[in-house]
DRENDO-1510 file (C-alpha; in Angstrom, 1 decimal, always signed):
<recs>
REC; n; res; u; v; w
REC; 1; MET; +75.1; +72.2; -107.5 .
REC; 2; GLN; +72.6; +69.0; -108.6 .
REC; 3; PRO; +68.7; +69.4; -109.5 .
REC; 4; ASP; +68.1; +67.6; -106.7 .
REC; 5; SER; +69.7; +70.2; -104.2 .
REC; 6; LEU; +67.8; +72.9; -105.8 .
REC; 7; LYS; +64.6; +70.8; -105.2 .
REC; 8; GLN; +65.5; +70.3; -101.6 .
REC; 9; ILE; +66.2; +74.4; -101.3 .
REC; 10; GLU; +62.8; +75.4; -102.9 .
REC; 11; GLN; +61.1; +72.9; -100.4 .
REC; 12; GLN; +62.5; +73.9; -97.5 .
REC; 13; LEU; +61.7; +78.0; -98.5 .
REC; 14; ASN; +58.0; +76.5; -99.1 .
REC; 15; SER; +57.8; +75.3; -95.5 .
REC; 16; ILE; +59.0; +78.6; -94.3 .
REC; 17; GLU; +56.6; +80.7; -96.2 .
REC; 18; ASN; +53.5; +78.3; -95.3 .
REC; 19; LYS; +54.6; +78.6; -91.3 .
REC; 20; MET; +54.9; +82.5; -92.0 .
REC; 21; LEU; +51.4; +82.5; -93.5 .
REC; 22; LEU; +49.9; +80.4; -90.5 .
REC; 23; GLU; +51.5; +82.4; -87.8 .
REC; 24; VAL; +50.1; +85.8; -89.6 .
REC; 25; LYS; +46.6; +83.9; -89.8 .
REC; 26; LYS; +46.5; +82.6; -85.9 .
REC; 27; ARG; +47.2; +86.4; -84.9 .
REC; 28; LEU; +44.9; +88.4; -86.8 .
REC; 29; THR; +43.3; +89.8; -83.6 .
REC; 30; LEU; +46.7; +90.8; -82.4 .
REC; 31; LEU; +47.6; +92.1; -85.8 .
REC; 32; ARG; +44.0; +94.1; -86.3 .
REC; 33; LYS; +44.6; +96.1; -83.1 .
REC; 34; VAL; +47.7; +98.2; -84.8 .
REC; 35; HIS; +47.2; +101.2; -86.5 .
REC; 36; PRO; +46.0; +100.3; -90.0 .
REC; 37; SER; +49.3; +102.0; -91.0 .
REC; 38; GLN; +51.5; +99.6; -88.9 .
REC; 39; PHE; +49.5; +96.5; -90.2 .
REC; 40; LEU; +52.6; +95.4; -92.7 .
REC; 41; ALA; +55.0; +96.2; -90.7 .
REC; 42; ALA; +53.4; +94.1; -87.7 .
REC; 43; GLN; +52.9; +91.1; -90.2 .
REC; 44; ASN; +56.4; +91.5; -91.2 .
REC; 45; MET; +57.6; +90.9; -87.8 .
REC; 46; ILE; +55.4; +87.9; -87.2 .
REC; 47; GLN; +56.8; +86.3; -90.4 .
REC; 48; TYR; +60.4; +87.5; -89.3 .
REC; 49; LEU; +60.2; +86.1; -86.0 .
REC; 50; THR; +58.6; +82.8; -87.6 .
REC; 51; PHE; +61.5; +82.6; -89.6 .
REC; 52; ARG; +63.8; +83.4; -86.8 .
REC; 53; ASN; +62.2; +80.7; -84.6 .
REC; 54; GLU; +64.1; +78.0; -87.5 .
REC; 55; ASP; +68.0; +77.1; -87.3 .
REC; 56; ALA; +68.2; +78.7; -91.1 .
REC; 57; ARG; +72.2; +78.4; -91.2 .
REC; 58; GLU; +72.7; +75.4; -93.4 .
REC; 59; LEU; +69.7; +76.8; -96.0 .
REC; 60; GLN; +71.8; +80.3; -96.0 .
REC; 61; ASP; +75.1; +78.1; -96.9 .
REC; 62; GLN; +73.0; +76.4; -99.5 .
REC; 63; LEU; +71.4; +79.4; -101.1 .
REC; 64; HIS; +74.6; +81.3; -101.0 .
REC; 65; ILE; +76.6; +78.4; -103.1 .
REC; 66; VAL; +74.1; +78.6; -105.9 .
REC; 67; GLY; +74.5; +82.5; -105.9 .
REC; 68; LEU; +70.9; +83.1; -104.2 .
REC; 69; SER; +69.9; +85.7; -101.5 .
REC; 70; SER; +70.8; +84.1; -98.2 .
REC; 71; LEU; +67.8; +86.3; -96.7 .
REC; 72; ALA; +70.6; +88.4; -94.6 .
REC; 73; SER; +69.7; +91.8; -94.1 .
REC; 74; SER; +66.2; +91.1; -95.0 .
REC; 75; GLU; +64.4; +91.9; -91.9 .
REC; 76; SER; +62.3; +94.5; -92.9 .
REC; 77; HIS; +60.9; +92.7; -96.4 .
REC; 78; ILE; +61.3; +88.8; -94.9 .
REC; 79; HIS; +58.3; +87.2; -96.8 .
REC; 80; ARG; +59.1; +89.1; -99.8 .
REC; 81; GLN; +62.3; +88.1; -100.2 .
REC; 82; LEU; +61.8; +84.8; -99.7 .
REC; 83; GLN; +59.1; +85.0; -103.0 .
REC; 84; ALA; +61.7; +86.8; -104.7 .
REC; 85; ILE; +63.9; +83.5; -104.1 .
REC; 86; ARG; +61.2; +81.4; -105.0 .
REC; 87; GLN; +60.4; +83.3; -108.2 .
REC; 88; ARG; +64.2; +82.8; -109.2 .
REC; 89; LEU; +63.7; +79.0; -108.5 .
REC; 90; GLY; +60.8; +79.1; -111.3 .
REC; 91; ILE; +58.0; +79.4; -108.7 .
REC; 92; PRO; +54.8; +81.5; -110.3 .
REC; 93; TYR; +53.2; +83.9; -107.9 .
REC; 94; THR; +50.2; +86.0; -109.0 .
REC; 95; SER; +50.2; +89.7; -108.2 .
REC; 96; LYS; +47.9; +89.6; -105.5 .
REC; 97; ASP; +49.8; +86.5; -103.9 .
REC; 98; LEU; +53.1; +88.6; -103.4 .
REC; 99; ASP; +53.6; +90.4; -100.6 .
REC; 100; ALA; +53.3; +94.1; -100.4 .
REC; 101; CYS; +56.0; +94.6; -97.8 .
REC; 102; THR; +59.0; +95.2; -100.1 .
REC; 103; TYR; +62.2; +96.7; -99.6 .
REC; 104; GLU; +61.1; +100.1; -101.1 .
REC; 105; TYR; +58.3; +99.7; -98.9 .
REC; 106; ASN; +60.1; +99.7; -95.8 .
REC; 107; ARG; +62.5; +102.5; -96.6 .
REC; 108; SER; +60.1; +105.1; -97.0 .
REC; 109; GLN; +58.3; +103.9; -93.7 .
REC; 110; MET; +61.4; +103.9; -92.1 .
REC; 111; ALA; +62.3; +107.5; -93.4 .
REC; 112; GLU; +58.9; +108.8; -93.1 .
REC; 113; LYS; +58.5; +107.3; -89.3 .
REC; 114; SER; +62.3; +108.7; -88.4 .
REC; 115; ASN; +61.1; +112.4; -89.8 .
REC; 116; ARG; +58.7; +112.3; -87.8 .
REC; 117; LEU; +60.1; +111.4; -84.6 .
REC; 118; PHE; +63.3; +113.4; -85.0 .
REC; 119; GLY; +63.1; +115.8; -87.5 .
REC; 120; GLU; +64.8; +116.2; -91.1 .
REC; 121; ARG; +68.4; +115.6; -92.0 .
REC; 122; SER; +70.6; +117.3; -94.4 .
REC; 123; ASP; +73.1; +114.3; -94.0 .
REC; 124; LEU; +71.7; +110.9; -95.1 .
REC; 125; LEU; +75.0; +108.9; -94.0 .
REC; 126; MET; +74.2; +110.4; -90.3 .
REC; 127; PRO; +71.7; +109.1; -87.9 .
REC; 128; PHE; +70.0; +112.0; -85.9 .
REC; 129; ILE; +72.0; +112.8; -83.4 .
REC; 130; MET; +69.9; +113.3; -79.6 .
REC; 131; VAL; +71.8; +115.4; -77.1 .
REC; 132; THR; +71.4; +115.2; -73.2 .
REC; 133; PHE; +71.3; +118.7; -72.1 .
REC; 134; ASP; +72.1; +119.4; -68.0 .
REC; 135; ALA; +71.0; +122.3; -65.6 .
REC; 136; GLY; +74.4; +124.0; -67.2 .
REC; 137; PHE; +72.2; +124.7; -70.6 .
REC; 138; ALA; +69.6; +126.4; -68.7 .
REC; 139; ASP; +71.9; +129.7; -68.7 .
REC; 140; ASN; +74.1; +129.0; -71.7 .
REC; 141; TYR; +72.7; +130.0; -75.1 .
REC; 142; ALA; +75.5; +130.4; -76.8 .
REC; 143; LEU; +76.4; +126.2; -76.3 .
REC; 144; ILE; +72.8; +125.2; -76.9 .
REC; 145; LYS; +73.1; +127.4; -80.5 .
REC; 146; ASN; +76.7; +125.8; -81.0 .
REC; 147; LEU; +75.6; +121.8; -80.4 .
REC; 148; LEU; +72.4; +122.9; -83.0 .
REC; 149; GLN; +74.8; +124.3; -85.7 .
REC; 150; ASN; +77.0; +121.5; -85.5 .
REC; 151; GLY; +74.2; +118.4; -85.9 .
REC; 152; MET; +72.1; +118.3; -82.9 .
REC; 153; ASN; +68.8; +117.0; -84.1 .
REC; 154; VAL; +67.3; +116.1; -80.6 .
REC; 155; ALA; +67.5; +117.6; -77.1 .
REC; 156; ARG; +67.2; +115.3; -74.4 .
REC; 157; ILE; +65.7; +116.6; -71.0 .
REC; 158; ASN; +65.7; +114.0; -68.1 .
REC; 159; CYS; +63.0; +114.9; -65.9 .
REC; 160; ALA; +64.5; +112.7; -63.6 .
REC; 161; HIS; +66.7; +116.2; -62.5 .
REC; 162; ASP; +66.0; +119.7; -62.1 .
REC; 163; THR; +62.6; +121.5; -62.2 .
REC; 164; GLU; +59.9; +122.5; -64.7 .
REC; 165; ALA; +61.5; +126.0; -64.6 .
REC; 166; THR; +65.0; +124.9; -65.6 .
REC; 167; TRP; +63.6; +122.6; -68.0 .
REC; 168; SER; +61.3; +126.0; -69.5 .
REC; 169; LYS; +64.8; +127.9; -69.7 .
REC; 170; MET; +66.4; +125.1; -71.7 .
REC; 171; ILE; +63.6; +124.8; -73.9 .
REC; 172; GLN; +63.4; +128.8; -74.4 .
REC; 173; HIS; +67.4; +129.2; -75.6 .
REC; 174; LEU; +66.6; +125.6; -77.7 .
REC; 175; LYS; +63.5; +127.6; -79.6 .
REC; 176; ARG; +65.4; +130.8; -79.8 .
REC; 177; ALA; +68.7; +129.6; -81.2 .
REC; 178; CYS; +66.2; +127.3; -83.8 .
REC; 179; ARG; +64.5; +130.9; -84.9 .
REC; 180; TYR; +67.9; +132.3; -85.2 .
REC; 181; THR; +69.8; +129.7; -87.1 .
REC; 182; GLY; +66.5; +128.3; -89.2 .
REC; 183; LEU; +67.7; +125.0; -88.0 .
REC; 184; HIS; +64.9; +122.5; -86.6 .
REC; 185; CYS; +65.4; +120.3; -83.3 .
REC; 186; LYS; +62.8; +117.8; -81.7 .
REC; 187; ILE; +62.6; +118.0; -78.0 .
REC; 188; TYR; +62.5; +114.7; -76.1 .
REC; 189; MET; +61.7; +114.1; -72.6 .
REC; 190; ASP; +62.8; +111.4; -70.3 .
REC; 191; LEU; +60.5; +110.1; -67.3 .
REC; 192; ALA; +62.4; +109.4; -64.4 .
REC; 193; GLY; +60.6; +106.1; -63.7 .
REC; 194; PRO; +61.0; +104.6; -60.5 .
REC; 195; LYS; +64.1; +105.4; -58.6 .
REC; 196; LEU; +66.1; +102.2; -57.7 .
REC; 197; ARG; +68.7; +103.8; -56.0 .
REC; 198; THR; +71.2; +102.9; -52.9 .
REC; 199; ASN; +70.2; +105.3; -50.0 .
REC; 200; LEU; +72.8; +104.6; -47.1 .
REC; 201; ILE; +70.3; +104.7; -43.8 .
REC; 202; ASN; +72.5; +103.3; -41.0 .
REC; 203; LYS; +76.3; +103.6; -41.2 .
REC; 204; GLY; +77.9; +106.1; -43.3 .
REC; 205; LYS; +74.5; +108.1; -44.0 .
REC; 206; GLU; +76.1; +111.5; -42.7 .
REC; 207; LYS; +78.9; +111.1; -45.3 .
REC; 208; GLY; +77.0; +109.2; -48.2 .
REC; 209; LYS; +79.6; +106.7; -48.5 .
REC; 210; VAL; +80.8; +103.4; -46.8 .
REC; 211; LYS; +83.6; +101.2; -47.0 .
REC; 212; VAL; +82.6; +97.6; -47.7 .
REC; 213; GLU; +85.2; +94.6; -48.3 .
REC; 214; GLU; +84.6; +91.5; -50.7 .
REC; 215; GLY; +82.6; +89.0; -48.7 .
REC; 216; GLU; +80.9; +91.2; -46.2 .
REC; 217; LEU; +77.2; +91.2; -45.3 .
REC; 218; VAL; +75.2; +94.2; -46.3 .
REC; 219; TRP; +71.4; +94.5; -45.2 .
REC; 220; LEU; +68.8; +95.7; -47.8 .
REC; 221; ALA; +65.7; +97.4; -45.7 .
REC; 222; ASP; +63.5; +100.1; -46.1 .
REC; 223; ALA; +64.3; +101.4; -42.6 .
REC; 224; ALA; +67.1; +101.3; -40.1 .
REC; 225; LYS; +65.3; +99.9; -37.0 .
REC; 226; GLY; +66.3; +96.7; -35.4 .
REC; 227; PHE; +70.1; +96.8; -36.9 .
REC; 228; LYS; +73.6; +97.4; -35.0 .
REC; 229; ASN; +75.7; +100.6; -35.5 .
REC; 230; ASP; +78.1; +99.1; -37.8 .
REC; 231; ASP; +75.4; +97.5; -39.7 .
REC; 232; VAL; +75.6; +98.8; -43.4 .
REC; 233; VAL; +72.1; +99.2; -44.3 .
REC; 234; ILE; +70.7; +100.2; -47.8 .
REC; 235; SER; +67.1; +100.9; -48.5 .
REC; 236; PRO; +66.4; +100.8; -52.4 .
REC; 237; ASN; +64.6; +103.9; -52.4 .
REC; 238; GLU; +61.3; +102.4; -53.2 .
REC; 239; ARG; +59.0; +100.7; -50.5 .
REC; 240; GLY; +58.1; +96.8; -50.9 .
REC; 241; ILE; +61.2; +96.0; -53.0 .
REC; 242; ILE; +62.2; +93.6; -50.5 .
REC; 243; PRO; +59.5; +91.1; -50.6 .
REC; 244; MET; +59.8; +90.8; -54.1 .
REC; 245; LEU; +63.6; +89.2; -53.5 .
REC; 246; LYS; +64.4; +85.4; -53.4 .
REC; 247; GLU; +67.4; +83.5; -51.8 .
REC; 248; GLY; +70.3; +83.6; -54.8 .
REC; 249; ASP; +69.2; +86.4; -56.5 .
REC; 250; ARG; +71.7; +88.8; -57.9 .
REC; 251; VAL; +72.0; +92.3; -56.6 .
REC; 252; TYR; +74.1; +94.8; -58.8 .
REC; 253; MET; +75.0; +98.5; -57.6 .
REC; 254; ASP; +76.7; +101.4; -58.9 .
REC; 255; ASP; +76.2; +100.3; -62.9 .
REC; 256; GLY; +77.7; +96.6; -62.0 .
REC; 257; ILE; +80.7; +98.0; -60.2 .
REC; 258; ILE; +79.6; +96.0; -56.9 .
REC; 259; LYS; +77.8; +92.5; -57.2 .
REC; 260; GLY; +76.0; +90.7; -54.6 .
REC; 261; PHE; +73.7; +88.3; -54.1 .
REC; 262; VAL; +70.9; +87.7; -51.6 .
REC; 263; GLU; +72.1; +85.1; -49.1 .
REC; 264; SER; +68.8; +85.2; -46.6 .
REC; 265; ILE; +65.4; +87.0; -46.4 .
REC; 266; GLY; +63.3; +88.0; -43.2 .
REC; 267; ASN; +61.9; +90.0; -41.0 .
REC; 268; GLU; +61.9; +92.6; -43.4 .
REC; 269; ARG; +65.1; +92.6; -44.5 .
REC; 270; ALA; +67.3; +90.9; -47.3 .
REC; 271; ALA; +70.7; +90.0; -46.0 .
REC; 272; VAL; +73.4; +90.6; -49.3 .
REC; 273; ARG; +76.8; +88.8; -49.7 .
REC; 274; ILE; +79.3; +91.3; -51.6 .
REC; 275; ILE; +81.3; +89.1; -53.9 .
REC; 276; ARG; +83.0; +91.3; -56.0 .
REC; 277; ILE; +84.1; +95.3; -56.1 .
REC; 278; SER; +85.7; +96.4; -59.5 .
REC; 279; SER; +86.4; +99.7; -58.2 .
REC; 280; VAL; +90.1; +100.9; -56.0 .
REC; 281; LYS; +87.6; +103.1; -53.8 .
REC; 282; GLN; +85.9; +99.8; -52.2 .
REC; 283; GLN; +82.8; +101.9; -51.0 .
REC; 284; ILE; +79.1; +101.8; -51.7 .
REC; 285; LYS; +77.8; +105.3; -52.1 .
REC; 286; SER; +74.5; +106.6; -51.5 .
REC; 287; GLY; +72.4; +107.4; -55.0 .
REC; 288; LYS; +74.0; +105.2; -57.2 .
REC; 289; GLY; +71.6; +102.4; -59.6 .
REC; 290; ILE; +70.7; +99.2; -57.8 .
REC; 291; ASN; +69.9; +96.1; -59.6 .
REC; 292; PHE; +68.2; +93.2; -59.2 .
REC; 293; PRO; +68.6; +91.1; -62.8 .
REC; 294; ASP; +67.1; +87.9; -61.2 .
REC; 295; SER; +64.1; +89.6; -59.5 .
REC; 296; THR; +60.3; +90.0; -60.7 .
REC; 297; ILE; +60.3; +93.7; -59.4 .
REC; 298; ALA; +56.3; +94.4; -59.9 .
REC; 299; ILE; +56.2; +98.2; -59.7 .
REC; 300; SER; +54.7; +100.4; -62.1 .
REC; 301; PRO; +57.4; +102.2; -64.2 .
REC; 302; LEU; +54.9; +104.9; -64.2 .
REC; 303; THR; +55.3; +106.6; -60.8 .
REC; 304; GLU; +53.4; +109.5; -59.5 .
REC; 305; PHE; +55.9; +112.2; -60.3 .
REC; 306; ASP; +56.0; +110.9; -63.9 .
REC; 307; ARG; +52.6; +111.6; -63.7 .
REC; 308; SER; +53.0; +115.1; -62.5 .
REC; 309; CYS; +55.7; +115.9; -65.1 .
REC; 310; LEU; +53.1; +114.9; -67.6 .
REC; 311; PRO; +51.3; +117.9; -68.4 .
REC; 312; PHE; +54.3; +120.1; -69.2 .
REC; 313; ILE; +55.8; +117.3; -71.3 .
REC; 314; CYS; +52.6; +117.0; -73.2 .
REC; 315; ALA; +53.1; +120.7; -73.7 .
REC; 316; HIS; +56.5; +121.2; -74.8 .
REC; 317; ALA; +58.0; +118.0; -75.8 .
REC; 318; ASP; +57.8; +115.9; -79.4 .
REC; 319; MET; +58.7; +112.7; -77.8 .
REC; 320; VAL; +58.4; +111.5; -74.0 .
REC; 321; GLY; +61.0; +108.6; -73.1 .
REC; 322; TYR; +59.8; +105.7; -71.1 .
REC; 323; SER; +62.0; +104.0; -68.7 .
REC; 324; PHE; +61.9; +100.4; -67.1 .
REC; 325; VAL; +59.4; +99.5; -69.5 .
REC; 326; ARG; +58.5; +95.6; -68.5 .
REC; 327; THR; +54.9; +94.4; -70.2 .
REC; 328; PRO; +52.3; +95.5; -72.8 .
REC; 329; SER; +50.1; +97.0; -70.0 .
REC; 330; ASP; +52.7; +99.1; -68.8 .
REC; 331; LEU; +53.1; +100.8; -72.2 .
REC; 332; GLU; +49.5; +101.1; -72.2 .
REC; 333; GLY; +49.1; +102.9; -69.1 .
REC; 334; LEU; +51.4; +105.6; -70.6 .
REC; 335; GLN; +49.5; +105.6; -74.0 .
REC; 336; GLN; +46.4; +106.1; -71.9 .
REC; 337; SER; +47.6; +108.9; -69.5 .
REC; 338; LEU; +49.1; +110.7; -73.0 .
REC; 339; LYS; +45.4; +110.8; -74.7 .
REC; 340; LYS; +43.8; +112.1; -71.4 .
REC; 341; LEU; +45.8; +114.6; -71.5 .
REC; 342; SER; +46.5; +115.9; -75.4 .
REC; 343; ARG; +44.6; +115.6; -78.5 .
REC; 344; GLN; +47.8; +115.1; -79.7 .
REC; 345; PRO; +50.1; +113.8; -77.5 .
REC; 346; PRO; +54.2; +113.3; -77.7 .
REC; 347; HIS; +55.4; +110.4; -79.4 .
REC; 348; ILE; +56.8; +107.5; -76.8 .
REC; 349; ILE; +60.0; +106.2; -77.0 .
REC; 350; VAL; +60.1; +103.1; -75.3 .
REC; 351; LYS; +63.0; +102.2; -73.4 .
REC; 352; ILE; +64.4; +99.0; -73.6 .
REC; 353; GLU; +66.8; +98.4; -70.4 .
REC; 354; THR; +65.5; +95.1; -68.0 .
REC; 355; PRO; +65.6; +91.0; -69.1 .
REC; 356; GLU; +61.7; +91.2; -69.1 .
REC; 357; ALA; +61.6; +94.1; -71.7 .
REC; 358; VAL; +64.0; +91.9; -74.0 .
REC; 359; ILE; +61.5; +88.8; -74.1 .
REC; 360; ASN; +58.5; +91.0; -74.4 .
REC; 361; LEU; +59.8; +93.2; -77.1 .
REC; 362; PRO; +57.6; +91.6; -80.4 .
REC; 363; LYS; +54.4; +92.1; -77.6 .
REC; 364; LEU; +55.7; +96.0; -76.8 .
REC; 365; LEU; +56.2; +96.5; -80.6 .
REC; 366; LEU; +52.8; +95.5; -81.2 .
REC; 367; THR; +51.1; +97.5; -78.0 .
REC; 368; GLY; +53.3; +100.4; -79.6 .
REC; 369; MET; +51.9; +99.7; -83.1 .
REC; 370; GLN; +48.6; +100.6; -81.9 .
REC; 371; GLU; +49.9; +104.2; -82.7 .
REC; 372; LYS; +51.2; +105.9; -85.9 .
REC; 373; VAL; +55.0; +106.5; -84.5 .
REC; 374; PHE; +56.8; +105.5; -81.9 .
REC; 375; GLY; +60.3; +104.4; -81.4 .
REC; 376; ILE; +62.5; +102.1; -79.2 .
REC; 377; MET; +65.7; +103.1; -77.6 .
REC; 378; ILE; +68.5; +100.6; -76.5 .
REC; 379; ALA; +69.1; +102.2; -73.3 .
REC; 380; ARG; +72.6; +100.2; -73.1 .
REC; 381; GLY; +73.5; +101.1; -69.6 .
REC; 382; ASP; +71.1; +99.5; -67.4 .
REC; 383; LEU; +70.3; +96.6; -69.9 .
REC; 384; ALA; +74.2; +95.5; -69.5 .
REC; 385; VAL; +74.1; +95.3; -66.0 .
REC; 386; GLU; +70.8; +93.5; -65.5 .
REC; 387; ILE; +71.3; +90.6; -68.6 .
REC; 388; GLY; +75.4; +90.9; -68.2 .
REC; 389; PHE; +77.6; +93.0; -70.1 .
REC; 390; GLU; +78.7; +89.5; -71.9 .
REC; 391; ARG; +75.4; +89.5; -73.8 .
REC; 392; MET; +75.2; +93.1; -74.4 .
REC; 393; GLY; +76.7; +92.7; -77.8 .
REC; 394; GLU; +74.5; +89.7; -78.9 .
REC; 395; ILE; +71.1; +91.4; -77.3 .
REC; 396; GLN; +71.6; +94.7; -79.1 .
REC; 397; GLU; +72.1; +92.9; -82.2 .
REC; 398; GLU; +68.8; +90.9; -81.8 .
REC; 399; ILE; +66.8; +94.5; -80.8 .
REC; 400; LEU; +68.2; +96.1; -83.8 .
REC; 401; TRP; +67.0; +93.4; -86.4 .
REC; 402; ILE; +63.5; +92.6; -84.5 .
REC; 403; CYS; +62.8; +96.1; -84.6 .
REC; 404; GLU; +63.8; +96.7; -88.3 .
REC; 405; ALA; +61.3; +94.1; -88.6 .
REC; 406; ALA; +58.7; +96.0; -87.0 .
REC; 407; HIS; +59.9; +99.0; -89.0 .
REC; 408; VAL; +60.3; +100.9; -85.9 .
REC; 409; PRO; +63.2; +103.4; -85.7 .
REC; 410; VAL; +65.6; +102.4; -82.7 .
REC; 411; VAL; +67.9; +105.1; -80.6 .
REC; 412; TRP; +71.5; +103.7; -79.8 .
REC; 413; ALA; +72.4; +105.1; -76.3 .
REC; 414; THR; +74.4; +104.9; -73.3 .
REC; 415; GLN; +77.9; +105.9; -73.2 .
REC; 416; VAL; +78.5; +106.4; -76.9 .
REC; 417; LEU; +82.2; +108.3; -77.0 .
REC; 418; GLU; +81.8; +108.9; -73.3 .
REC; 419; THR; +85.5; +109.1; -72.3 .
REC; 420; LEU; +86.0; +111.5; -75.2 .
REC; 421; ASN; +83.1; +113.4; -74.1 .
REC; 422; LYS; +84.3; +113.8; -70.2 .
REC; 423; THR; +88.1; +113.8; -71.0 .
REC; 424; GLY; +88.7; +114.7; -74.9 .
REC; 425; ILE; +90.2; +111.8; -75.6 .
REC; 426; ALA; +88.5; +108.2; -76.8 .
REC; 427; THR; +89.4; +104.9; -76.3 .
REC; 428; ARG; +89.6; +102.5; -79.0 .
REC; 429; SER; +87.0; +100.2; -78.0 .
REC; 430; GLU; +84.7; +103.2; -78.1 .
REC; 431; ILE; +85.7; +104.1; -81.8 .
REC; 432; THR; +84.5; +100.6; -82.4 .
REC; 433; ASP; +81.3; +100.8; -80.8 .
REC; 434; ALA; +80.5; +104.0; -82.0 .
REC; 435; SER; +80.8; +102.6; -85.8 .
REC; 436; HIS; +77.9; +100.1; -84.7 .
REC; 437; ALA; +75.4; +103.3; -84.3 .
REC; 438; ALA; +75.3; +103.8; -87.9 .
REC; 439; MET; +72.6; +100.7; -87.6 .
REC; 440; ALA; +70.4; +103.0; -85.7 .
REC; 441; GLU; +68.1; +105.6; -86.8 .
REC; 442; CYS; +69.3; +107.8; -83.8 .
REC; 443; VAL; +72.4; +108.1; -81.4 .
REC; 444; MET; +71.9; +109.6; -78.4 .
REC; 445; ILE; +74.9; +111.8; -76.4 .
REC; 446; ASN; +75.3; +111.5; -72.5 .
REC; 447; LYS; +76.5; +115.3; -71.1 .
REC; 448; GLY; +80.2; +116.2; -71.0 .
REC; 449; ASP; +82.0; +118.7; -71.9 .
REC; 450; HIS; +83.4; +117.8; -75.2 .
REC; 451; THR; +80.2; +117.1; -76.6 .
REC; 452; ILE; +81.3; +119.2; -79.9 .
REC; 453; GLU; +83.9; +116.8; -80.2 .
REC; 454; VAL; +82.1; +113.9; -79.7 .
REC; 455; ILE; +79.6; +115.2; -82.8 .
REC; 456; GLU; +82.2; +115.7; -84.9 .
REC; 457; THR; +84.3; +112.6; -84.4 .
REC; 458; LEU; +80.8; +110.5; -84.8 .
REC; 459; LYS; +80.4; +112.3; -88.3 .
REC; 460; ASP; +84.0; +111.1; -89.2 .
REC; 461; ILE; +83.2; +107.6; -88.1 .
REC; 462; LEU; +80.1; +107.1; -89.6 .
REC; 463; HIS; +80.8; +108.7; -93.1 .
REC; 464; ARG; +83.5; +105.8; -93.2 .
REC; 465; THR; +81.3; +103.5; -91.9 .
REC; 466; GLY; +78.2; +104.3; -93.1 .
REC; 467; GLY; +78.0; +102.7; -96.7 .
REC; 468; HIS; +79.2; +99.2; -95.1 .
REC; 469; HIS; +77.4; +98.1; -92.1 .
REC; 470; ILE; +74.5; +96.8; -94.0 .
REC; 471; LYS; +76.9; +94.4; -96.1 .
REC; 472; LYS; +77.9; +92.4; -92.8 .
REC; 473; ARG; +76.3; +88.9; -93.6 .
REC; 474; PHE; +74.8; +87.6; -90.1 .
REC; 475; THR; +73.9; +83.6; -89.9 .
REC; 476; PHE; +70.3; +83.1; -88.5 .
REC; 477; ARG; +70.4; +80.5; -85.5 .
REC; 478; PRO; +67.6; +80.4; -83.7 .
REC; 479; LEU; +66.8; +83.7; -81.5 .
REC; 480; SER; +65.1; +82.9; -78.4 .
REC; 481; ILE; +63.0; +86.0; -78.3 .
REC; 482; ALA; +61.2; +84.8; -81.5 .
REC; 483; GLU; +61.0; +81.1; -80.2 .
REC; 484; ASN; +59.0; +82.7; -76.8 .
REC; 485; PHE; +56.9; +84.9; -79.0 .
REC; 486; ILE; +55.9; +81.9; -81.6 .
REC; 487; LYS; +55.3; +79.0; -78.7 .
REC; 488; GLU; +53.1; +81.4; -76.6 .
REC; 489; GLU; +49.0; +81.9; -77.3 .
REC; 490; PRO; +48.7; +83.9; -80.5 .
REC; 491; ASN; +46.4; +86.3; -79.2 .
REC; 492; SER; +47.9; +86.7; -75.7 .
</recs>
């Protein structure tokens, strides 16, 4: 490559570095709010988002051609990596000008934070393993001990199910198993959050299910009053949802199996036209999830039931999962509630499962960084329904990159080897999907009859891929998440 080309590369890198420094300076008010130990990580995230606001693909190609780092896999130390390239091009830096957020610093920070959240692990090629408990675990000490001996690092208890008495039994068995085996296991408790579920309140309510057809009109309402006997009327199980909808909004039920859109709204009801039913049994069942991806559902993710669970969680859990978080104020609400209950509250795991949470991810991370340690869960079930299945692969990668830039541990959740867990045989696509779990710090396994086999299969897959996944080369087209963050008011 000609000297002029090298000069052009150097000029582009200089321009990007100046933009990084400027964006950090503009956001010093936000940075001063984070925990002192999180300052370098927060600064690095802002620098990374500044870089990802650019289209760097041509620059990457030029760097690759001349044998320099193309900045891929540099999320955790983006500014220092850029400085290292400039040094190779002959640009001098004083020691005080070099960014302190190095690759080595990130590795030590991520290891420390992951250990604080998930415990310690002997197998460094494996992410931590989180296993979902259900009511059956309350009477099955042997199973819990077996899971512990086969690699379970975190026990997950979902507060949406069972009672404190059942949770207590699970925890007692777990602690007994830990004492017996000498192994350690953290306890993670999921807050239920608002329960947006299909509740049949007219036709089919006795059986809990009703047959519907594509093209049929069904109704969303809080009460069955004023409807005909043959009308299918569904309550979303949380009052006040109907006024938040608008014509044309999509409505998904049962993990996206049923798709409709709001055709009209009026008189405290919404007419929903069913346009797709991806199931042989064409029926709506009570108790299934309902999603409104186009609607702004302005309800608190911290319900009164959640608040009633917090004292138990503070007494027994190491981590608390926060569902349906959308904005920084949502996160601040839980932070404040926990501090009122405990001097050492459980660490918060923020579940990303709505489009708004994806857009607000950088601000959620900065809010979480006000604490010394917290984590992010990519809750792929609801998130896939909300953003569209076709975008899931792209979005989960972006969340991983930005969390890596922020030095925040990630839990990879939902449907990991789920068919294997339920039937004993994995699908081919599940094996491929599971290999991506190596990019997260922790993997969550749902309940099933073959959990031991799932853990063993994960070990096999991740031992084979764990040494390879960081070698993937990504090209840096602009990220919409970065663009939204950079164009906002700096300290908002």
